[in-house]
C-alpha positions as CSV (number, residue, x, y, z in Angstrom):
1,M,-6.4,-16.9,0.0
2,K,-6.5,-15.8,3.1
3,R,-4.2,-11.7,2.3
4,L,-6.7,-11.5,-0.4
5,S,-9.8,-12.0,2.0
6,L,-7.8,-9.3,4.4
7,C,-7.7,-7.4,1.8
8,L,-11.3,-7.6,0.6
9,C,-11.8,-7.2,4.0
10,C,-10.1,-4.0,4.6
11,F,-11.6,-2.6,1.7
12,L,-15.3,-3.6,2.8
13,L,-14.4,-0.8,6.0
14,L,-13.4,1.8,3.5
15,L,-17.0,1.2,2.0
16,N,-19.3,0.9,4.9
17,G,-17.3,4.1,6.6
18,C,-16.1,4.4,10.3
19,G,-18.0,3.2,13.5
20,N,-17.4,2.9,17.4
21,S,-15.6,0.2,19.6
22,V,-18.9,-2.4,18.4
23,E,-18.4,-1.8,14.9
24,E,-14.6,-2.1,15.9
25,K,-15.5,-5.0,17.5
26,A,-18.0,-6.8,14.1
27,V,-14.8,-6.2,11.6
28,E,-12.3,-6.8,14.0
29,K,-14.3,-11.1,14.5
30,K,-14.8,-11.0,10.4
31,I,-11.0,-10.4,9.8
32,E,-10.5,-13.8,12.6
33,K,-12.5,-15.5,11.2
34,E,-11.7,-15.3,7.5
35,T,-7.5,-15.1,7.9
36,G,-7.6,-16.6,11.4
37,A,-6.0,-13.4,12.4
38,K,-6.3,-12.2,15.7
39,T,-6.6,-8.2,14.4
40,Q,-6.9,-4.2,16.1
41,V,-9.2,-2.2,14.6
42,D,-9.5,1.2,14.7
43,L,-11.8,4.0,12.7
44,S,-12.2,7.3,13.0
45,D,-13.3,10.4,11.0
46,Q,-10.4,10.4,10.1
47,G,-10.0,7.1,8.0
48,M,-8.9,3.1,10.1
49,K,-5.7,1.4,11.6
50,I,-5.9,-2.4,11.3
51,T,-3.3,-4.1,13.3
52,G,-2.7,-7.9,13.8
53,A,-1.0,-11.1,12.7
54,T,-1.7,-14.0,11.7
55,E,0.2,-17.1,11.1
56,G,3.3,-15.7,12.4
57,E,3.3,-12.6,9.8
58,K,2.7,-9.5,11.3
59,F,0.6,-6.4,9.1
60,T,-1.1,-3.6,9.3
61,V,-3.3,-1.4,7.9
62,T,-4.5,2.0,7.7
63,T,-6.1,4.4,5.1
64,G,-7.0,7.6,4.8
65,D,-5.9,10.6,6.7
66,A,-4.8,8.5,9.7
67,T,-2.2,6.6,6.3
68,E,0.8,5.7,8.7
69,I,3.8,4.9,5.9
70,P,6.0,2.2,8.1
71,K,8.0,2.9,9.9
72,N,11.1,0.8,8.7
73,F,9.2,1.4,5.1
74,P,13.2,1.4,3.0
75,E,14.8,4.9,2.5
76,D,16.4,3.3,-0.6
77,V,12.7,3.3,-1.5
78,P,11.4,7.2,-2.6
79,L,7.6,8.4,-2.7
80,Y,6.9,10.8,-4.7
81,Q,6.7,14.2,-4.0
82,P,4.1,16.4,-3.3
83,S,1.9,13.5,-2.6
84,K,-0.7,12.7,-0.4
85,A,-0.5,9.6,1.8
86,M,-4.3,7.6,0.7
87,S,-2.7,3.9,2.4
88,A,-0.6,1.9,3.0
89,L,0.1,-1.7,3.7
90,E,3.2,-3.3,5.7
91,V,3.1,-8.1,6.2
92,T,6.5,-9.7,6.8
93,G,8.6,-9.1,3.2
94,G,7.1,-5.9,2.6
95,Y,4.9,-3.1,2.0
96,S,2.4,-1.4,-0.2
97,V,1.9,2.2,0.0
98,T,-0.9,4.1,-2.2
99,L,-0.5,7.4,-2.8
100,T,-1.8,11.2,-4.5
101,T,-0.7,13.6,-7.0
102,A,-2.1,16.7,-8.8
103,D,0.4,15.9,-11.4
104,P,0.4,13.8,-14.8
105,V,0.9,10.6,-14.9
106,D,4.0,10.9,-17.1
107,K,5.5,13.6,-14.4
108,V,5.3,11.3,-12.1
109,A,7.1,8.5,-14.1
110,E,10.1,10.2,-14.8
111,S,10.7,10.7,-11.8
112,Y,10.7,8.1,-10.4
113,K,12.8,6.4,-14.0
114,E,15.2,8.5,-12.7
115,Q,15.0,8.9,-8.7
116,M,15.0,4.5,-8.6
117,T,18.1,4.1,-10.7
118,S,19.9,7.1,-8.7
119,H,19.2,4.3,-5.3
120,G,20.9,1.8,-6.6
121,W,17.6,-0.3,-8.0
122,A,17.6,-2.2,-12.0
123,E,15.1,-1.4,-13.7
124,Q,13.5,-4.8,-14.9
125,A,10.1,-3.5,-17.1
126,V,8.6,-0.8,-18.2
127,M,5.0,-1.5,-19.4
128,N,2.7,1.8,-20.8
129,M,-1.1,1.1,-20.9
130,G,-4.4,3.2,-21.6
131,G,-2.8,6.0,-20.3
132,Q,-1.2,4.0,-16.8
133,T,2.3,3.0,-17.0
134,V,3.7,0.3,-14.1
135,L,7.4,0.1,-14.1
136,V,9.1,-2.8,-12.0
137,Y,12.2,-2.7,-10.4
138,G,15.4,-5.3,-8.3
139,K,18.1,-4.1,-6.1
140,D,19.5,-7.4,-4.5
141,Q,17.0,-9.6,-2.9
142,R,13.7,-7.0,-3.2
143,V,11.3,-6.3,-6.5
144,T,10.5,-2.8,-6.4
145,N,6.4,-2.2,-8.9
146,I,5.6,1.0,-9.2
147,A,1.7,1.7,-9.9
148,V,0.8,5.4,-12.1
149,M,-2.7,5.6,-13.0
150,P,-4.9,9.1,-13.8
151,M,-8.0,8.8,-11.1
152,E,-11.0,10.8,-10.9
153,G,-8.6,13.8,-11.9
154,E,-5.7,13.5,-10.1
155,T,-2.8,10.3,-10.3
156,T,-2.5,7.7,-7.7
157,I,0.9,5.7,-7.6
158,T,1.1,2.7,-5.2
159,V,4.6,1.7,-4.8
160,T,5.2,-2.7,-3.7
161,V,8.3,-3.5,-2.0
162,A,9.1,-7.1,-1.5
163,T,11.5,-9.4,-0.5
164,E,12.2,-12.5,-3.7
165,E,11.5,-15.9,-2.4
166,Q,14.3,-17.7,-2.3
């Protein structure tokens, strides 16, 4: 529930736009109140970055032109090219990166099918529904979910990697 609240706060920030240190402090207090997380919020014309920790877990969220692919994002999980990173989330045990590309859904999905298996991932599920494709792969104690969907004349790709709980 706390992660959901954190995500909702982040998306509200996106809707409200960028601000100054007064706005940043207000957002930090709101996130702390909703989640108990101590955070640092940096807003700019290029996007936002939120870093923090709660219950011993650290997290980082970046969006917009300020989006940074997490330094420790798994090397065996490809990020589609050509694409632009729109947001990234790093939490203890996982990552989520959202990309956009002009390439069609089918081309992106086929590329992921080839690349994931060539990187040693085992396909666990493929779902095609209403023009979008969801791919699920497993490797070692990790699972990767890749959602590819058309959105506003582009293709949006969300790649989520998580460590499976034992």
